[in-house]
N, C-alpha and C positions, 0 to 999 in steps of 0.2 A: 629280488635276488640280484646278483651283480655276474657281468660274467670275469670272471677275474683270470687275468694274464699268467701266464707260465712264469716259475722266480727266473730265472734265466734271463729273461727280458732286461727283466727290471734293475740297472745300475747307471751307477751317475747319478748327477743330484739336482731335487728342481729346481735348486737356486738359480742355476748356472743356463735356465731357458726363460727366453723373453715371451711376451705373447703377442699373437699372431698380430699388426697389423693392420687394420680394416679401417679406409675411409673411408673407399668411395662406395656409392651407393647403386643399388639398382647394375652391380657389373658380375659378370661370371669368371670363376677361375675355375680351370682346366687341372686337375689333381688326381693324383694315382692313388688308390685305394689298395688294400691288398690285410690278406690274415693270414698268420702264421708266420714259422721259425723262417726270419732271407736267410737262414745260410743253408736248408734244406728243403723243405717242401714251399717256399713260400710263395704266392698267390698274387701275381701282379694285373691289375685291372686297370681300368680310364673309368669318370667318372666328374661330378661338376657339382660347383656349391653355385651360389647366385647368393650376392649380398645384398639383403632389403634397408628399407629405413631403419636408420638407429646404429648400420651398423650389423645388427643381426646377421645368421646364417640360415638360409633358404632350403632346402633338397629340391634338387630338379634331376633324380635319376630317373627313369626308365620304369616301369612297371615291375621286370626281370633285371632288376638289378643285379650285375653278376656279383657287386662285395655282397650284397645279402643273401642271395647262393648261397655263394660258399659260407657265410656264418651259420645255415642252416641248417650246413652240414656236420658244425662244429655241434650247434645247440639248437636242436628245430622246437624250441617249447618256449624259445626267447624270438625268433625272429621277428613278429609283429610290432616288439615295440623296442627295437634294436634300429637306432641310426649306424651306417656304417659311412668314415668318411675319409679320406687322406690329405694330407698337405704335401707343401711342394718341399724342398730342402731349404734347413735354416732356419726351417717355423715352426711356432708352438703355438699351441692355444689352450687353457686352463678347461675351461667349465662353461657350456651352451647351457643355460637355464630354461630359456621359451624350446629346447627340444631332449633338453634330459638325458644328454650323452659327456662323456668324460674321456678324453684325448693326450695322450702323450705321447713324444713325439723325439727320433733321436736325433743328430745334427745332419746323421747321414739320409737322411726323406726318410724314413719307414717309425713305422708305429709299435713304440714298446707297451702301451696298453690302451687296451677298449672294454670302457666300463657303460652298463645301461646306468641309465638316471632313473630314482626311485620310481616308485610306481602311481606318480602324477595324476592324475589326466591332461592330456592337451588339448590348449584353451582354441576355441572355433578362431578361426579367419588369421592362422597361424603363419599361411602361404599363402594370403593374398598378397599381390601387388599393389594394393590401395592403402593408401597412409595418410594421412589429418595432416594439415595443415596445421603448425603451433596457434601461427595468429590466430587463425579458424574456431580452433578450444576454447583461448582464452576468449576471444570478441563475439560470440554466438549470440550471447544472449545479453539485454540490455540492464541498465541499474535503477531506470527510473520506474517499474513497477513494483520493484521490492523498495524503493525509498518509499513510494505509495503505501504500499502492504503493510511497511512498517508502521506507520501513521494511526491505521485501526487501533493499536497493541492496546493502549487506553482506553479505549471506550468499548471491547470487549468483555467483560468480561473471563476470566482464565486464559486469556489468549496468553498471554507472559510464558504460559509453560508448553507453548506447541509452537518451536523453532526451530523443534531437532530434526534438520534436516540439512541436506546439503544445498541450500542455497545460491542464483547466481546474484550479481551485483554488490555483490561485498563491498569492491573501490566503491559505489557510488556511495553505499549507505556512511561507508567512513566518512568519506569526504561532509556528508550532510550532515550528521547527526556529532561526531569528532568537533566542532566550532563549538560545542556547549563548552568545552574542557577551556580552565582558565589557568592556564599560565604563563610563562616565555613561552616554553617547550610545545606545546600544543596550539599557539595561535603561530607559530613558524611552520608545522604541520599540519593543522588545519586553520588557513585565513580565514579572514570575512568573515559575511555571514550575520548571523546572530545570535545572540547570547539571549534570550526569553525562548526558557523551555515550551511557552503554550505559542509562540508566532513560530517558531521552527516547524513543530509539530501542525500551524493551524487551524487551532485552537482557538486562536485570537489575531485582529490585525487587519477583518473588512468596516469599514465606515456606514454606516445607520443612515436615519434621514432624520430631518430635524424634528425638536420635539418643539412642546408650546405648552405649558403649564396651563390649567381651566381657572386656578385658583392662585396657586404662590406665584404666577408672574414669571417665572424661571421658564427661561429660553436656553436649548441646547440645540446652537446649528449644525455639530454633526455628532451623532449618538454613537456608542461602539460593534463591536462585534455583535451583543445580545441582540441588538436590537436589530442587527442586518439578520440574524438566525431568526425572532422573531416574523419582520418585514416577508419572507421571506414562504414564511409558513402562511402563512397569510395568502397569501396570492397563489401559491396554489391551491384553495380550498376552493370550493362550490360557490357561485353567489346565488341567492333570493330577487329574482326582482323585482322591487316593488309597484305598483301599478302608478302612473304616472300621464298626466294627459301630453307631455311629447315628453320628445328622445332631440337631443342633438349631442351631448356628448358624454356621454354615461359616465360615473364616477364612482368606482364597487370605497365602499363603506363598510368597515367591518368593526364593529364593537371586541372587545377583550375584557371580561369581567377578572381582574386578580381577585380572587376572592383570598391565597394563600400567600403569608408575607416570609420568602425564605429569611433563612437565616443571614447573619453578616457576611459568615464563616465557614463553608457546609464542604461535604466531600459525597457530589450525587452519585445516586448508583448507577451501574454499570449497565448496560445492554447484554440482559442471557440473548446464546443464539447455539446452533447447532453448531457452529463453525467445531469443535471437536472431531469432528464424525469428519470433514474437510479435510483437515490439519492432519489426521491416520494418513491419509493418502500418499502424500508428498513424505511423510515416517518409515512409512512401511517400505517405499519406493528407495529410499536410501539407504534402507537398513539393506533390505535384500540384492541391493547392489552388489554394496560393500562384502556381502557374505559371498558374494558370487566367487567375485575378483582373489578373494580367499581362497579362496573353494580351487580355483585355477593359481596360485601361487602366484598371482599378479596380486604382490603388495604392493607397488608402490601405487596402484589407481586403488586398491582398496583403503592404504593410512588416508590417499589425498578427500576421498566422497566420508570417512572418518573425521579427516579433519574438519572438513569444510559444516559434516552436523555438530561439532564440538563448540567450534566458533559461531554456528548461528540460534544455536539454541544460547547461548550463555552471553548473548548478546541481544536476541530477545528476550531471555530473564531479565538483566539490569538494565538496561532500557525500561522495559514495560513495569522499573519499581514505581514507576513516579506516580503518583496517587491526585489521580484529576477533584480540584475542587472550583470553587464559584464563592467568589466573592460580589459584595456589593457596599456602597459606604452605609455607614450607624447613620439612620437618622433624625431629628431633634424627637425632645417627648411633644410637643406643641407642635408640633408643624401637621401644615392642616393634610386634605388628602389631595393626593398627586391625581387626579383629574388631568386628562392633559391629553395632544393628541400628536401621533407622527404622521408628519405628511412626507409621504412617500409618494414616488412617480407617479404624478396621473392617480393618484388612489391617497385617502383618507385611513389609518389605524386611531379609533379612539380607545384611548388606556383605562379603566375605571376600577379602584382601589387605593389603598393606604401610600402613604407617601415611600414608605420602602419597599411597597410592592411596584409599584413603578421606577423605584431608582434601580430595582433589579433589574430591568428594560433599557435603565435610559443609561446608567452606568454601571452596568453587573457585568461580569468580565468571566470568563475561562481561567482556568491556571493548572501548573501541573509543581508539583512537592517531589524534592529526589531528596533523600537525607544526607545522598552527595553533597550536595548544594553546598558552596556556590563553585566550588571548584573543580564539580561533575567528573574525577579520577575517573574513575570506575570508567564510566561512558567514553572516556578518551583510552581507558585499555584496552577496552574494547572494542574498538576502531581501530586501536595497533593490533589487534589481534586481527578482526578483518581484512586489513592491507597485510598483513601477513600472508595469509589465507589465499588472497588471491597473487600477489606473484610466485607463494611456494607450487600452487597449484598450475600457475602460469609456464615455471619454469622444470613441474618430474612430471608434469601430465603425458608432454610427448615421448619421455622414456617408457613408459610402460606401451602393454600389448597392446594392437589396434583395437581387439576385443574389450577391456578393459579401459578403451579410452571411449566405446558405445557405451559401456555399463556408467563412466564418470557423466556422459552427455547422457544418456539415459537420466539422470536419478534429476539432472540439472533441469531434463524438460518436463518432466514430472511436477516439481515446485517451482517451474515457472508459469504452467495453468497456475496452479492453487495461488500463485501471487498475483496470477493477471486478474480472476477473480475478486483476489481482495483490491487490489483498487481499484474494478470496476466499480466496489461501493461509493456511496454518494456518501463523503465522510464529514460533509454542513447536513446535509439531512439526517446522520445519525446524532449530531450534537441539538437538531433541530427536535429531537424525541425526550432526548436526554430533558433537557432545557423542557420541554412542556409535560414532561413525568413526573421527574425525578427532582427539580427545583420551580416550578410553578404549581405544581400537582393538580394537571387537567383541569386549565381554564376553561370558564363558560366559553366560548367565543362564536360572535353569529355575523354572518358579511352580507349585505344586502346589496345594491346595483341600483342606483337614484339614473331614471335621467340626465341628468341636467346636473350644472356647478352651484346654479339657484336651490334646487331642490336639496343638494345634499350642506350648502349651507346653514338651511333653515333644522335638516334634522341634527346634525351633527350639536346644534345648541339646543336642540332639543332632549337630546340626552346626555349633554355635558352639565344642562343648566349651569353656566360661571359665573361668578360674581360680575364679573363685566360686560353684558352680553354686547353691548354696543360695539367693545373694545373687538371682540372676538368674531361677528360679524364681520366688522370693516378687516379681520387680519384674513380670513378667506373667501371675503369677496371684497377685494382694493377698488374697482370701479369707483370714480367720484364724480356721477353726473345729476341731473335734476330727479330722471328715474328713476337710478338706485337710491341716493338719499332719501326720497321719498317712500321707496320702496322698504329701505332698511328701518327707518322712524318709525314706518306701522307696525312690524313683524318684530320689534323690539318692544314695542309699547301693550302688541296684544300680550308677550312671553311673561315679560314681567309681573301685567293684570293676572297673569294665570288664563289666560279667556283662549277660545278654541280658535285655532286659527281657517277662519270662516270669515270669508272674504264678499262684496257687495258693493254695488254700483257708488255707491258714497267713496267708497276708498280708493278709488281709480283717475272719479272724476274730481279732478284737482284743479282747483282754477289755477291758471298761470299755463298749463301744460296742454299745450298742442294735442291733437286729436293723434297723429301718431303715435306720440307721445304716452298717453293716456290706456292705448293699445296696448303700447307696449307693458304699462305697467299692470294693466289686466291682465297678460300673458304669463309675468312673476309673480301677482298674485296667485296663478294658478298652481303653480308650481310649488310655488309654499303650502296650497292646500296640500295637493300632493302628500310634499315630506310631511307634513301634520299625521294624513293618515295610514302613512308605512309607520311615524313613530310611537303613534296605538296598534298598532300589530307589532310591534318588536316588544312595548311593555305591557300586553293581556298575554305577552308567553310563547313569541310564537316558538317553532316550531327549529330546533339548535341545527344548524348543518351542517357539526362533526358528531358523524355516528362515533359508537361506543367501541367501535374494533379502531378507531385513529390513532387509537393516545394507546395501543396493547404492546405494539412495540416488540415483536417476536420475527422476527424476517429469516424468512427462508435460507438462514447460511447456513 
C-alpha cells in the first residue's frame, strides 16, 4: 500500500523536472520537510540527509523526527516504513531504490507527493558509513590458486561438471589457458606461452634420467616426463637394507618388473574421488548469496554472482572436455627385451620387461585430446568470457549495496578456500598414480639399499644379465686401475660361468700387486659376495615393499 497525495497537489509535467545533482560523498544537506497543503495547514520542520558512498542518501534524523510524527498523525499504520524528507528549492529527485520511497518536488520547494516504497525488506548495513574500495574488491583474491585448481580438471573423473560457483582469479585463468587458441586475433589477445595442451596443464615437460639398455645397446641421454614420474615414485618408496660387510656410500637400487605392455595409444582411467561433495560447498555458497542479494533487491550483486557462476561453470566444462591420453612408440616385432637401467641421482632403477613396456617409460608421454583442436576456438571464447566477467564485476560490484558487496566477497572467499584445497594437491603424485595403476597395471616394484657402489654394480649385473657383462660393468664403475681391472675380470668370469660369487685367497693374492693392493682387492671381493647374497634374497621371492593399498588411489578429496 502507498500513501496517495491529494489530487489538488499534482499539476505540471514530470518532464520539466530534473534529478537532484548529488556529487559529494559523506556530506550533509540541511533540508526542509513538511506534510500537508502549503496553502492551508502545511507543517514545516527541519531535518537532514547524508550523502553516502556512490551518491546514495541516508537518514540522519533524530528518533523523534517531527516529520515522522506529522506523518504518523495522518497514517499511523504506515509510520514505521515511511521515510519523510524534503528537498531545497529548485531541486528534484525521483526514486531512492535502496530506501523505498518516491518524492516529487515543486520548483517552489514544496513536496508535491510522497509515496512509500514497496514492501521489500531493507538490506542490512544500509546506513553504515563503511565502504569497500573498488580496487580492494577486485584484487582481494589472487589467481594462482585458481589456475592450479583448473589443472586438476583432466585427472579426476567428473571434475569438469563441478565448476558452477563464483570463482576468483578469472583473469589469470583467461590469460593462462587462452594461449591455446590459435589465430591472429587470439594470439594478439593472449600472446606468448605454450600451444601444447599437455605442457600447459603440466602433464609433460619434465626431464628424466639417462637410460642404458642392457641388450640392444640403446642409450638415451635424457628421457622424458614419464621416466621422471617413475623416478620420483621410486624415490619415495622405503628401501630394504641388504646385509653388507661394509657401508661407505649407500646406493638405492629399485627393480621394476614391467609385466604389462601398454597400448601405443590409450586413454588412461581418471581417478575417482569424493571431491564432488566438497565442490558442492562453493556451489551452495554461490547460489545462496545470489538468492540473498535477490531477496533484498540488490540486483547488481545478484547478477554479478550469477554471471560468475555461469562463466566459471562453462569454462570448467569446456576446458575439462579434453581427454587424457598416453602414447608410446610402436616397437619392432623382432626387437629384443627392453631391459635396462635408469641412472638417477645417486640411485639406480632397473627396468625389466618387453621393448614396448620399457619404451612406455623411456619414450612415453601424456597428452590431451580436444575436439576443437588445433584452433581451440571454444577455449578462446571461454577465456574471453572469463576476462569479461572480471571487468564487468570490477565496474559494477561497487554500484551495489554494501551488504551485496559482502555477499559477493563471501561467495569468492568460499570458492577460494575450495580452490586452495585443489591447488594443494600434488598433481605430479596424481599423475604417478595414474601411471602405475592405469597405464602400467601395478608393476612389481622392489627397492633395496646396498652399502657400496661396488656391491650395487654386482647386484645390477646379476639382475639384468646383460649380453656384454664387461661393457655393462665398466659403464657402472669406470675406474681403471690394476686393482679394479683384476676385480672386474674375476667377477665377470664367475658370472659368465654361472658360478657362485664366493672368493678365497687365490682370488686376491695376485702376483704383481702390492700387499696394500691385495688387501683392497679382498675388500672389493667381499662387497661382491654381499651383493650376491642380496641377489639370492631377491630371486628367492623377497617380500615386496609395495603394500597392496599403495595403488588403491582413492584420495580423501
